N, C-alpha and C positions, 0 to 999 in steps of 0.2 A: 503494499500499499504506500510505503514511504516514497518509493521512487516515482509514483504517479503524482503524488504532492510536489515533488522536485520538478517533474516536467511541467506542472501548471505553472510552478512559482518561475522558472526561466522563461516560460512562454508569456507570463505578465510582463517580465522585462521586455520582451521583443515587442509586444503589443504596445505597450507605452511608447517605445522608440517609433513604432510605425505611425500611431496615431499623432505624435508630435510632428512629424514631418508633414502631414496632410492638413492638420487642425490650423497651424500658423499661417498655412497660405490663404486661407479664407479670411484671416483676421489681418491680412498684410496691409489692405486699404486703410484701416483703422489705426494700426500701429504707425503707419507714415503720417497721418494728420495728427495723431495724438502726440508724437514726439518732434513734430515740426520737422521732418527729416526730407531730404531730397530723395526722389525715386531710385537715383542710382545708388546712393548710401544705403537706403533702406533695403535695397535688393540683396545685400550682404547679410542681412538677417535671415533671409532664405537659403541663400547659397553656401554661406560659411559652414554650415551642419553637414551638408553633403559633401563638401571639400575635405574637412576633416575626418569625418566618418569613412570615407573611401581609403585615406592614408591609414587610419587607425586599425582597420580591420584585419590586416596581416600582421600588423605589430602586436595587437592583443592576441592573435593566434600564437605567435611565438611565447609571448608573456605567460600564456596559459601553460606552455610546455614546461617553461622554467619555474615559475612561481606556483604552479599548481592551478587547476580549474577553479575551485572555490575562491582563492584568493582573487584572481583575475576578475571572476563574474561579479564578486562584490565589490572591487574596485571601480567596475565599470558602471555597475548600478549607482554606487555612491556620487561618481562623478555625475552621472545623467540627473540623478535627483537633486544633487546641490546645484548643478547649472539650472535646472527647473527653478529651483529657489531663487537663484540670484537673476534670472530672467524676469520673475514675476517682479521684483523690486528694482529694476533697473531704472535710473533716473534719465538717461538719454539713450539714443540710439547707439552710440559708439560702445558704451558698457554692455548694451543688448547684445551686440554683435560678439564682443569678447565673451560674454557669458554664454552665448549659444556655442561657442567654440569649444568650451568646456562641456557643453552638454553633447556636442558631436563627437568627442573623443570617447565619452562613455557610450552614447548609443551606437557608435559605430563597433566598438569592441563586444558588444553583447552577444552578436551572433556567433562569432568563431569561438567564444568562450561557453556559449549554450551547446554548441554542437559538441566540444568535448566532454562536457557533462552527459550530454545524451548519450554518447558512445560508450562512456564508463558506466552509466546506470543501465543501459539496455543493450549489452552486449550481443545479444541474440537476435535483437530486432532494431539495430542501430539505422538501418535504412528507411524505415518507417518511421522511427523518431525524427531523424534530421529531415526526413521528406515532408512532415507535418509542419515543420517550421515554414515552410512554403506557402502554407494556408493562413498563416498569422498576419502576413503583410498586405494581402488584399482585405483581409478583416479590418485591418486598420485603416485601409484606403476607404472602406465603407463608413466606419465609425468616425473617423477623423473630421471630414468636411461638415458631416450634420452635426457633430458634438461641437465642433469648433463654432459653426454659425450660431448654435444655441447659446454656448457660454459667452461668446463675445457680444452677442444682441443683449442678453440678461444680466451679464455681471462685468462685462469689460474685457478686453484683449488679454489682460494679465491673468485673468481666471483659467486660461488654456495651460498656463504654466504652474498654477497653483493646484490644478487637478491632478498633475503627476505627482506631488509630493505625498499624500497620504499614501497611495498605492505603491509608490517607490519605496517607502519606509516600510510598509508591511511585507513587501517583497524582500527587503534586506533582512528583517528580522527572521523571517522563515528561511532565507538562505543561511543564515548564521547557524541556525539549529538543525537544519535538515541536511545541507550539503555536506559531502565527506571531502576531506582534504584532496584526496586523489594522488596518484602518482606523479612524481615530476621526470620528465624525459631528458631534460637538459639541466646542467649546472650552472650556466650563466648566460646573460643576453648581450648579445653584440650592439653595443651602443653606438658605435661609429656607424655601423651598417644602418643601424634604425634612424640615424641623423640623416645619412646620405639618402636612404629610401623615402623618409618623410618630406625631406626637402625636395626631391625630385617629383613625387606624386602631386604635392601642394602647388610647385611651380606650374606643372603641366596642366593640372586641373584649372587654376587660376587663369592661365593663358587661353585655355578653351572658353573659359567663362567670358574673357575680355572679347575674344573673336565672335563670340555670340551676342555682344551687347551692342555691336553696330554703332559705337559713340564716335566714330570719326578716327582722324590721324593718330591722335595721342594714344587710343585705345589700341590701335594696331600696332604702334611702335612698342607699347608696354607687352601686349601680347607677344610680340617677336622676341623680345629680351627675356621674357618668362620661359618661352618655349626653349630658347637656345639654353637658359639655364636648367630647365628640368632635364633637357636631353643630355647635357654634360654631366649632371649629377647621377643620371641613371647609368651612363657609361661607367663612371667611377664606381657606382654601387655593384655593377656586374663584375668589374674587375676585382673588388674588394672580397665578394661572397666567394669568390673562386680561390682566393687565397688563405682564408681564416678558417679556424675550427668551429664548429657549431656557428655558422652564419645566422642573421636574423631571419633569412629566407633559404631554406635548402635549395641549392642550384637544380637539384632534380625536379622539384616542384615547377620549376620553370623551364628546364630544358629537355626533360626526359620525354619521349614520344608521346605517351598517353596523356601526361599533365599538360604538355604544350597545347594538344589538341583540345583538351577541356577548357583551357585558358581562352585559346582563340574563340571557341564555340562561345563561352559564357560573354566575352567581350562582344561579338556579334550579336548574340542573343540580348544583351542589354541595350545595345542601339537599336535593334529592330522592335522590341517589345517596351521598354522603359522609356527610351529617349523620345520615340515618337509619340507615345501615350501623352507627353507633356503637352503637344500641340493639338490633341484632339479637340478641346474647348475652343480654341482659336479657329480651327478648322470648321467646327459646327456653326460658329457665329459667322464668319466670313464667307464661306461658301454656300452654307444651308439657311442663312439668315435666321437662325435659332436665337433665341434669348439668351442671356447670360443665365438665368436659372436652368433652362433646358440645357445649355451646354454643360453644366456641372453634373446634372443627372445623367447625362448620355454616357458618363463613364461607370455607372453602377452596374450595368450588365458585364461589363469586363471584369470588375472585381467579385461579383458573385460567381462568376463561371469559374474564375480562377479559383476562389476559395473552394467550390466545390469538388473541380477536377483535381486540384493538388491533393485534397483529403483522400479522394478514392485512388488516385495513383499511387499515393504513399503506401496504402494498405496492400495493394497488389504488385509492389515493386518487386518484391523476391519472385512472384511468378512471371511478370512480364519482363523482368531485366531492364537494363539501362536504355539500349539502342532503340527499342520500339517506341517507347514514350518520347524520346527526344526526335525521332523521326516524325512521329505523329503531330507532336507540339509544334515542331518547326514547319511542318507542311500547312498547318492551321494558321501559323503566323504569316507565312507566305501568301495564302489565299485572303487573309484579311488585309494585309498591306495591299495587294492587289485590287481588291474591293474598294478600298478607300481611294485608290489612285484613279479608279473610273469616274468617281463624283457623279454617280447615277441619281437622276431625280426622283427615281420609283421604278417599280418593276411590277408586271403582273403575272402572277403564279397560280395557276390552276383556276383561273377567274377572280383571284384575289388581289386587289391592288395594294401594294405596300409602298407608302410614301417615303420620302427622303429620310424622315426621323424614324422611322419603324426599320428602315434599311440600314441606317447607321448603327441603330441599337443591335441589330442582328451581327452586323460586322464586328461590334465590340465584343459580343458574346462570344464569337469565334476567336478573337483576340485573346480573351480571358481563359478560354478553353486551351488555347496552344501554350499560354503561359504555365496554366495550372498542371497541364501534363508534362511538360518538358521539365519545369523547374525541380521537382524531387529528384528525378533521375539525374539531372545535370549536377544537382547538390552532392550526389552520393558517387558518381562516377569517379574511378580511380582511387578513392579512399582506402580501399583494403590493400592497394599496393604498399602504402606506407600507414599501416592502422594506429601507430603510436603518435601519428602527427594530424590526427583528425582536425584540431582546431586550427593549425597553421594552414592546411590545405583549405579549409572552409573560409579563413580570412583572404587568402590568396584568390581564391574564387569569387568571393564577394567583391574584392578589389577590382578584379577585371569586368564583373558586370556592371558595377556602379560607374567604372571609367567609360565603359561602352555607352552607357546611357547618357553620359556628359557628353562625349564626342557625338552622339546622335543628336542631341540638343543643339551644341554649337553649329553643327554642319547644316542642320535643318535652318537655323536662324540665318546663317549667312546665305543660303540659298534662297530663302524667302526674301531677304533683304535685297538680293540682285535681280529679282524677277519684277517686272512691271506689274504682271498679271499673278496676283497671288494664287489663283486657281492652278494655273500652270506650274507655279513653283511647288504647290503641293502634289500635282501629279508626278512631278519629276522625283520627289523625295519619296514618295509611297511606291512608285513602280520600281525605281532604281535601287531602293532598299529591297524590295521583295525580290530581285533579280540576284542582288548581291548575296542574299540570304540562301537562295536556291544553289548557288554556286560553292557556298561554304559548307553547305550539309554534309557532302560526303566525309568531311572530317570527323564525322560521328564514328564512322568505323574505325578510326584510330583508337578509340577508347574502348574499354572492356565491354563485352556483350551483356554481361549480368554479374552478379555478385559471384566472386571467386573465378571468374573466367578473365585471364588476361590476353590482351591481344598480342597476336605474335608478329614478327616482322613480315613485311609485304611477301618475301621470297618464300615463306613457311606457311603463313596463314591462308589456307586455301579451303578450310572447313567451314570458317565463320562467315 
């Protein structure tokens, strides 16, 4: 019974993180006005969380191996809760951004730490436990906007952060008494590598954010400098991890064929699934002339389908294996992108006319199904190749997916900015991304077919 209480506790931490990311987006206009901040400055209240959370994921995974699962999860939960408290009392936008940074470190580290705990607590059903985490984020995407809108309207924007505190404290108390210390697979943490990696990811992500902001020459100059700095730091990081013992990220997790395939897949999957979804409300308003309220609701079918599909896939993952769900989910993602690119005003099926709103809702349902089916398999694939490094692998995987989403957002922003006709810009984005995803799909066959089945080199692997 205790292990199920533990699972609920770590899931609560993940849910709070998921809700926080979507709830604050609803309150963004109120925050901007309340703190008398410019749109550009206030935008960092949203983006800093994603930037820091992305860099924190693989670092928290390694910290979990060095300091233990319990210590790392508690530290991340404490940072997230403390960050929420500080955000709730922030007197100005500059401090709010800084406190969101603290919250992002904790929020980003929760997933890899939770994955390590789940693997320890459920050794015989690790695939299902980690797979179920995929259903928590769509649940947060459903709850977040509705809860955020109600809290902001009833109690003001600060209540979004106050909401996290009692639940965060409750999760901390349960975790202190229920979580086991767990084994430590490493004896020290590579601080130099951690600094190089965090600096590189942060510079690259901020560069992408600046590229997508379309603020003119200064923005492009800053983006170029940050991009160059990020690449230089990443080269230094790769050279560093090849020389030291127990690096912050095991080179095999980046270079070994199955892991490399999983990283590329998750990067592309993040761009196709998460990066594009950020523009669906704009797409609905500008192309289908929907209201702001309707454009927000149009994402609900995606979240509901993702929630249901990921839960079902998690329970059947041992039977279905990894490749089938990823292939089916990727195919659904390609179909949804292609349908978005068609920009159809409606269609008649069996004498029933489906208007543009209904058709877009069905497209979002297909997109959510694709995410929900593929994510549990993508989260678990290759983990059994290094079972003692579940947290590290999960952190790296989450980082690639988040980075893919950021790249998708930046490229979409640039393309839309450079097209006089926004409708044509969306067509190029959606159709182009569907074609790229189709060509990337064969990389799935470089990953294990199922739990316990390791892919062989091409010259040998003729049976799978």
